[in-house]
N, C-alpha and C positions, 0 to 999 in steps of 0.2 A: 368237777371241784364231785368225786365221790364219797359219796359217806352213808356207809351202811347201818340201818337200824335192826337193831335180836327186837322179835314178838314174841309176846306168847300168848296164843288161844284157846282160851276151849269152842271144841267142835264139833254139835253130834255125829254119833258114832257112825250113820247113813254117810254124812258129807263124808269127813276119814277114808271111808272103805274106795268110795270114790273113786277118792284119791286118790288114794293106792294101786286103786284100776287102773283108772291112765293115767301113769307113771310108770306102772308096772308096764305097758301097753304103747311109750315109748319113749327110750332111753333119752333120745338126745331133751326134754326135760329135766329138773329136780324142780326140785317144792319150793324152792325158794323162789325163780323161773316162774312159776305155775303161779303164786303167789303174787309174785311183785306186780306180773300180767293184768290177773282176777282185781287186785288194789286199782296199778290205775286206770283199767277202765270201768267201775265201777261210779272212781269220783271222776275222766272225761262224762260219764251220760248224765251221770247226780248234778252237776256244773253248769252244766250247758244253758240253764234260762236261770241262774242267781244276777239278781242287782248286783252292780258292783265288780261280779264274776274278774280281782287279778287277772290279765293275760298270760301274765309268768307265768299263774298256779298253773292253767289251764296248758301252756304248749311248755312247761317241767314235766304233767302229770304225756299228755301226749307221746312225749318222750321218752320216758319211761315205759312205757308201754312199746311205744316199737317197735325198742329195741329192744324188751322185752322176749317181744315175741320173731325177728329172723337174727336172735344171737346166738 
């Protein structure tokens, strides 16, 4: 089951400019794909040392990350 959720976030202007530059140089990526990859990687990296971390949650984040990266 794939469910999409819309997010709205304020980011620094410099980050937005970097994002736009990256997307202009990599036409096979879009903003949604990039943010999904970044968010899932962040969650993977920051959940490895948590006590009683749900293995299903970790697997779900890993799946989103890999599908986004190679999709």
